[in-house]
KOLDOVEX-879516 format. One line per field, with one value per residue (C-alpha): residue number from 0; x negated, y, z; residue in one letter. Coordinates in Angstrom, 1 decimal. Example, Ala and Ser with C-alpha at 12.3 -4.5 7.8 and 13.67 -1.06 7.14 Angstrom:
BEGIN
k	0; 1
px	-12.3; -13.7
py	-4.5; -1.1
pz	7.8; 7.1
r	A; S
***
This chain:
BEGIN
k	0; 1; 2; 3; 4; 5; 6; 7; 8; 9; 10; 11; 12; 13; 14; 15; 16; 17; 18; 19; 20; 21; 22; 23; 24; 25; 26; 27; 28; 29; 30; 31; 32; 33; 34; 35; 36; 37; 38; 39; 40; 41; 42; 43; 44; 45; 46; 47; 48; 49; 50; 51; 52; 53; 54; 55; 56; 57; 58; 59; 60; 61; 62; 63; 64; 65; 66; 67; 68; 69; 70; 71; 72; 73; 74; 75; 76; 77; 78; 79; 80; 81; 82; 83; 84; 85; 86; 87; 88; 89; 90; 91; 92; 93; 94; 95; 96; 97; 98; 99; 100; 101; 102; 103; 104; 105; 106; 107; 108; 109; 110; 111; 112; 113; 114; 115; 116; 117; 118; 119; 120; 121; 122; 123; 124; 125; 126; 127; 128; 129; 130; 131; 132; 133; 134; 135; 136; 137; 138; 139; 140; 141; 142; 143; 144; 145; 146; 147; 148; 149; 150; 151; 152; 153; 154; 155; 156; 157; 158; 159; 160; 161; 162; 163; 164; 165; 166; 167; 168; 169; 170; 171; 172; 173; 174; 175; 176; 177; 178; 179; 180; 181; 182; 183; 184; 185; 186; 187; 188; 189; 190; 191; 192; 193; 194; 195; 196; 197; 198; 199; 200; 201; 202; 203; 204; 205; 206; 207; 208; 209; 210; 211; 212; 213; 214; 215; 216; 217; 218; 219; 220; 221; 222; 223; 224; 225; 226; 227; 228; 229; 230; 231; 232; 233; 234; 235; 236; 237; 238; 239; 240; 241; 242; 243; 244; 245; 246; 247; 248; 249; 250; 251; 252; 253; 254; 255; 256; 257; 258; 259; 260; 261; 262; 263; 264; 265; 266; 267; 268; 269; 270; 271; 272; 273; 274; 275; 276; 277; 278; 279; 280; 281; 282; 283; 284; 285; 286; 287; 288; 289; 290; 291; 292; 293; 294; 295; 296; 297; 298; 299; 300; 301; 302; 303; 304; 305; 306; 307; 308; 309; 310; 311; 312; 313; 314; 315; 316; 317; 318; 319; 320; 321; 322; 323; 324; 325; 326; 327; 328; 329; 330; 331; 332; 333; 334; 335; 336; 337; 338; 339; 340; 341; 342; 343; 344; 345; 346; 347; 348; 349; 350
px	-90.9; -92.1; -95.2; -93.7; -93.2; -95.8; -94.5; -91.0; -92.2; -93.9; -90.7; -89.1; -91.7; -93.7; -96.8; -97.5; -99.0; -100.8; -102.0; -105.4; -106.4; -108.5; -110.2; -109.3; -106.6; -104.0; -102.2; -98.4; -98.0; -100.1; -98.2; -94.9; -96.3; -96.9; -93.8; -91.8; -92.9; -93.3; -91.1; -92.0; -95.5; -96.9; -98.8; -101.8; -102.8; -106.2; -108.3; -108.2; -110.2; -108.5; -110.4; -109.0; -105.5; -105.8; -107.3; -105.3; -101.5; -101.7; -103.5; -100.9; -98.1; -100.0; -100.6; -98.1; -94.8; -93.9; -91.0; -88.7; -89.7; -93.0; -91.7; -93.0; -96.2; -99.3; -101.7; -105.3; -107.7; -111.3; -113.5; -115.6; -113.9; -111.0; -109.6; -109.2; -107.6; -105.2; -104.3; -104.0; -101.5; -99.3; -99.1; -98.8; -95.9; -93.8; -90.4; -90.2; -93.0; -91.4; -94.7; -94.6; -98.1; -101.6; -104.7; -108.3; -111.0; -113.9; -114.9; -116.2; -119.9; -120.7; -124.1; -122.6; -119.8; -122.2; -124.6; -121.6; -120.9; -117.6; -116.2; -118.3; -120.8; -118.1; -119.0; -122.2; -120.6; -118.3; -117.3; -116.3; -114.3; -112.4; -111.8; -110.5; -107.8; -106.9; -106.4; -104.3; -102.1; -101.6; -100.7; -98.0; -95.0; -96.4; -98.2; -102.0; -104.1; -107.6; -109.4; -113.0; -115.6; -117.3; -119.9; -122.1; -125.3; -124.6; -125.7; -122.4; -119.6; -116.6; -114.4; -115.4; -115.1; -111.6; -110.5; -111.5; -109.7; -106.7; -107.1; -107.3; -104.0; -104.4; -101.4; -102.8; -106.4; -107.7; -111.0; -113.0; -115.0; -118.4; -120.8; -121.1; -124.7; -123.2; -120.8; -119.1; -122.0; -121.9; -119.1; -116.7; -116.8; -113.2; -114.3; -114.9; -111.6; -109.6; -111.6; -110.8; -106.9; -107.3; -108.8; -106.4; -102.7; -102.2; -101.9; -105.0; -104.9; -107.6; -109.2; -111.6; -111.5; -107.9; -107.0; -103.3; -100.4; -100.8; -104.5; -103.8; -101.2; -103.7; -106.4; -104.3; -103.9; -103.5; -103.7; -100.7; -101.2; -103.6; -104.6; -105.1; -107.3; -109.2; -107.3; -104.2; -105.9; -103.3; -101.7; -98.8; -97.7; -100.5; -98.3; -95.6; -95.5; -94.9; -93.2; -90.8; -90.1; -89.5; -87.0; -85.0; -84.7; -81.4; -83.8; -86.7; -85.6; -88.3; -91.4; -94.5; -97.4; -100.8; -103.0; -100.6; -100.8; -97.9; -98.5; -96.5; -95.0; -96.1; -92.8; -93.4; -96.8; -95.5; -92.9; -95.3; -97.6; -94.9; -93.5; -97.0; -97.6; -94.4; -94.8; -98.4; -97.3; -94.4; -96.5; -99.6; -98.4; -98.7; -102.3; -103.9; -101.5; -102.2; -106.0; -105.8; -103.6; -106.1; -108.2; -105.1; -103.4; -106.4; -106.8; -103.1; -103.8; -107.3; -105.8; -104.3; -106.1; -107.0; -106.0; -108.7; -106.6; -104.1; -107.0; -108.4; -104.9; -104.5; -107.9; -107.3; -103.6; -102.9; -99.1; -96.4; -95.0; -98.3; -98.2; -94.9; -95.3; -98.3; -96.3; -93.3; -95.4; -96.7; -93.1; -91.8; -94.9; -94.9; -91.1; -91.2; -94.0; -92.7; -91.7; -95.2; -97.8; -100.9; -102.7; -101.9; -103.3; -99.8; -100.9; -103.9; -104.1; -101.7; -99.7
py	123.5; 120.2; 118.2; 115.9; 119.0; 117.9; 114.4; 115.8; 118.2; 115.3; 113.3; 116.5; 117.3; 115.4; 117.3; 120.2; 123.4; 125.9; 129.4; 129.2; 131.4; 134.3; 136.9; 140.5; 139.2; 136.9; 139.3; 139.6; 141.7; 139.3; 136.4; 138.0; 138.9; 135.3; 133.7; 136.3; 134.4; 130.9; 130.5; 126.6; 127.2; 127.1; 130.2; 130.2; 133.4; 135.2; 133.8; 135.5; 135.1; 133.0; 135.3; 138.4; 137.1; 136.5; 139.7; 142.0; 142.2; 144.8; 142.2; 139.6; 142.2; 143.3; 139.9; 137.4; 139.1; 138.5; 138.7; 135.7; 135.3; 134.2; 131.3; 128.7; 130.7; 129.0; 131.0; 130.3; 130.8; 130.4; 130.3; 127.9; 127.7; 125.1; 126.9; 130.1; 128.2; 126.9; 130.4; 131.6; 128.6; 129.9; 133.3; 132.1; 129.6; 132.4; 132.0; 135.7; 135.1; 132.3; 130.5; 127.2; 125.8; 126.5; 125.8; 125.7; 127.2; 124.6; 125.6; 129.2; 129.0; 132.8; 132.9; 135.2; 132.9; 129.9; 131.6; 132.2; 128.7; 129.1; 128.0; 125.1; 124.9; 122.9; 120.1; 119.7; 120.6; 117.6; 117.3; 120.9; 120.3; 117.6; 119.4; 122.3; 120.3; 118.4; 121.5; 123.0; 119.9; 119.7; 123.6; 123.9; 122.2; 123.4; 121.1; 121.6; 121.3; 121.7; 123.1; 121.9; 120.8; 117.8; 118.2; 120.8; 119.9; 116.4; 114.5; 114.3; 111.4; 113.0; 110.1; 109.6; 113.3; 113.4; 110.4; 111.9; 115.1; 112.9; 111.1; 114.3; 115.4; 117.0; 116.4; 117.5; 118.3; 120.3; 119.6; 122.2; 120.2; 121.5; 121.4; 124.3; 124.8; 125.0; 127.7; 128.5; 127.5; 124.8; 122.5; 121.2; 117.4; 115.7; 112.0; 111.9; 113.7; 110.8; 108.4; 110.1; 110.0; 106.2; 106.1; 108.5; 108.2; 112.0; 113.9; 115.3; 118.5; 119.1; 122.6; 122.6; 125.3; 124.8; 127.0; 126.8; 124.6; 122.2; 121.9; 121.0; 118.4; 116.8; 116.3; 115.7; 112.0; 110.0; 113.3; 115.1; 118.4; 121.1; 124.5; 127.5; 130.5; 133.0; 132.0; 133.5; 136.9; 139.2; 136.2; 134.8; 132.9; 130.3; 128.7; 127.9; 124.3; 123.9; 120.9; 122.2; 125.3; 123.2; 120.8; 124.0; 126.2; 127.4; 129.2; 129.6; 130.3; 132.6; 131.1; 130.8; 128.6; 128.3; 125.5; 124.9; 128.5; 130.9; 134.1; 137.0; 139.8; 143.6; 144.1; 141.2; 142.5; 146.1; 144.6; 142.5; 145.4; 147.6; 145.0; 144.3; 148.0; 148.4; 145.6; 146.7; 150.1; 148.7; 146.5; 148.7; 152.1; 154.8; 155.6; 152.2; 150.5; 152.8; 152.5; 148.6; 148.3; 150.0; 146.9; 144.8; 147.3; 147.5; 143.9; 143.1; 145.2; 143.9; 142.2; 145.6; 146.9; 150.7; 151.2; 153.4; 156.5; 154.6; 152.7; 156.0; 156.9; 153.4; 153.5; 156.9; 156.6; 157.6; 157.0; 154.7; 157.7; 158.1; 154.4; 154.3; 157.3; 155.8; 152.4; 154.3; 156.1; 152.8; 151.5; 154.7; 155.2; 151.6; 150.6; 149.0; 146.6; 145.6; 142.1; 141.5; 139.1; 140.9; 137.7; 136.4; 139.3; 140.5; 143.9; 144.5; 148.2; 150.9; 152.5
pz	105.2; 106.6; 106.5; 103.6; 101.4; 98.8; 98.6; 97.9; 95.3; 93.5; 93.4; 91.7; 89.1; 86.5; 87.6; 90.0; 88.6; 90.8; 90.6; 92.1; 95.1; 93.8; 96.0; 94.7; 92.3; 94.0; 96.0; 96.2; 93.3; 91.1; 92.1; 91.3; 87.9; 87.3; 88.8; 86.7; 83.7; 85.2; 88.2; 88.3; 89.7; 93.3; 94.3; 96.8; 98.2; 98.3; 101.0; 104.6; 107.5; 110.2; 113.0; 111.3; 111.0; 114.9; 115.9; 113.5; 113.6; 111.0; 108.6; 109.2; 108.5; 105.5; 103.7; 105.1; 104.0; 100.4; 97.9; 97.4; 93.7; 95.0; 97.1; 97.9; 99.0; 100.4; 102.5; 102.3; 105.2; 105.8; 109.0; 111.1; 114.4; 114.9; 117.8; 115.7; 112.9; 115.3; 116.6; 113.0; 112.1; 114.8; 113.5; 109.7; 110.8; 112.2; 110.6; 109.7; 107.0; 105.4; 104.4; 102.7; 103.7; 104.9; 102.7; 104.0; 102.1; 101.7; 98.2; 98.2; 97.0; 97.6; 99.6; 102.3; 102.9; 103.0; 105.3; 107.7; 107.9; 106.0; 102.7; 100.8; 103.7; 105.5; 103.0; 104.8; 108.3; 108.2; 111.8; 111.9; 108.5; 110.1; 113.4; 111.6; 109.6; 112.8; 114.9; 111.9; 111.7; 115.4; 115.7; 113.1; 111.4; 108.0; 105.5; 105.6; 102.4; 101.5; 98.5; 98.1; 95.6; 94.2; 96.8; 98.3; 96.0; 94.6; 97.8; 99.6; 99.2; 98.0; 98.6; 102.2; 102.9; 101.6; 103.2; 106.6; 105.5; 104.9; 108.3; 110.0; 108.7; 105.4; 102.9; 99.7; 98.4; 95.5; 94.0; 92.1; 89.5; 90.3; 93.2; 95.5; 94.0; 90.6; 91.6; 88.3; 86.0; 83.7; 82.6; 85.1; 85.8; 86.6; 86.3; 90.2; 90.8; 89.0; 91.1; 94.2; 93.4; 93.4; 96.8; 98.7; 99.8; 99.6; 96.2; 94.5; 92.4; 89.8; 89.2; 86.3; 83.8; 82.6; 79.8; 80.0; 80.9; 77.9; 78.5; 82.1; 81.1; 78.5; 81.5; 84.5; 84.1; 87.4; 89.3; 91.1; 89.2; 88.2; 89.0; 86.7; 88.1; 85.8; 82.7; 84.2; 84.2; 82.5; 80.9; 83.0; 79.8; 80.2; 82.6; 80.1; 78.8; 75.0; 75.4; 77.8; 75.6; 72.4; 74.3; 75.6; 72.6; 74.1; 76.7; 74.6; 71.0; 69.8; 71.7; 69.5; 70.5; 69.1; 70.3; 73.2; 74.4; 74.1; 72.2; 73.7; 71.7; 72.2; 74.1; 76.3; 77.2; 77.9; 80.2; 82.0; 82.6; 83.9; 86.1; 87.7; 88.2; 90.0; 92.3; 93.1; 93.9; 95.9; 98.0; 98.6; 98.0; 95.5; 95.7; 96.5; 93.9; 91.1; 91.5; 91.6; 88.8; 86.4; 85.9; 85.1; 82.7; 80.4; 80.1; 79.3; 76.2; 75.2; 72.2; 70.8; 67.9; 68.1; 71.7; 72.8; 73.8; 75.7; 77.4; 78.7; 80.2; 81.8; 83.6; 85.1; 86.1; 89.7; 90.0; 88.8; 86.8; 85.0; 84.2; 83.0; 80.8; 79.0; 78.6; 77.3; 74.9; 73.5; 73.3; 71.5; 69.1; 68.0; 68.3; 64.9; 66.1; 69.5; 68.3; 66.6; 68.3; 68.8; 69.7; 66.4; 64.5; 63.6; 64.2; 62.3; 62.9; 64.4; 61.5
r	X; X; X; X; X; X; X; X; X; X; X; X; X; X; X; X; X; X; X; X; X; X; X; X; X; X; X; X; X; X; X; X; X; X; X; X; X; X; X; X; X; X; X; X; X; X; X; X; X; X; X; X; X; X; X; X; X; X; X; X; X; X; X; X; X; X; X; X; X; X; X; X; X; X; X; X; X; X; X; X; X; X; X; X; X; X; X; X; X; X; X; X; X; X; X; X; X; X; X; X; X; X; X; X; X; X; X; X; X; X; X; X; X; X; X; X; X; X; X; X; X; X; X; X; X; X; X; X; X; X; X; X; X; X; X; X; X; X; X; X; X; X; X; X; X; X; X; X; X; X; X; X; X; X; X; X; X; X; X; X; X; X; X; X; X; X; X; X; X; X; X; X; X; X; X; X; X; X; X; X; X; X; X; X; X; X; X; X; X; X; X; X; X; X; X; X; X; X; X; X; X; X; X; X; X; X; X; X; X; X; X; X; X; X; X; X; X; X; X; X; X; X; X; X; X; X; X; X; X; X; X; X; X; X; X; X; X; X; X; X; X; X; X; X; X; X; X; X; X; X; X; X; X; X; X; X; X; X; X; X; X; X; X; X; X; X; X; X; X; X; X; X; X; X; X; X; X; X; X; X; X; X; X; X; X; X; X; X; X; X; X; X; X; X; X; X; X; X; X; X; X; X; X; X; X; X; X; X; X; X; X; X; X; X; X; X; X; X; X; X; X; X; X; X; X; X; X; X; X; X; X; X; X; X; X; X; X; X; X; X; X; X; X; X; X; X; X; X; X; X; X
***
């Protein structure tokens, strides 16, 4: 990858669509589950400490390797010491990891993060923020991006802050449409994000409660793209654009959209569950992977009526074999319903 990567991507695509960085969710298996359905999206990792990456080879070798299906992968890091960011950049830039870019976390509003001088606190520690981006840009051939917020508490100048990020070497910025003080409460505001793009030469990505791809396209306006986070939970189909599917019926002959959102069949849901479970075990091992997949599996089937007994089995699974056995029982016992769409109420109750 090179520092012009994002400008090149914009020339290739009408708008860019990103999987947001989400702590506790955006690991390699999750990214693979999303890209399996939506190969056109760009994935940003969970956020990792720059300090930890420098001091722990085990961490680097655990979180930086990834499957080719995930490419291009952007690694998000946090911290407050520009020198540590520079050292972390050299590790992330090692060709063996094949990382496409580095994103700086200047958006996390968690109190413990802010108290430590990380995340959204950099909105009020501006010189440190700019020094971090400059140190990164000078330490790697990879493009540096930043995810931040409208402001810390409403008293900061977003345009001035982002312009300095650009001057320091940032090649793209993503703006979460709330202040750090708001955290995740209230409605997101994207008016200032549109204005920001008019005042920057680098691309701006909007992150503001996007429900699905069509919703993002209806709001993106002059921005370079948008980001989807929590709405992707157990719903990789949120990244599919109805207009693209409609124009390519040879590829998507049976795709059904309601309100711009694709409605998967029971068969597709079960396939997605099995794939996600298999990748999580493959990347984290049998025990850890099977424990972590529990929270995902029960949510994939939340729209299934009368699924209580299967839910109990999925939240107690301890191996990929147990998971597959439950999924295969669903396939077998409800084989006549596999092409029905639970989200549309086509399965009113189990026969």
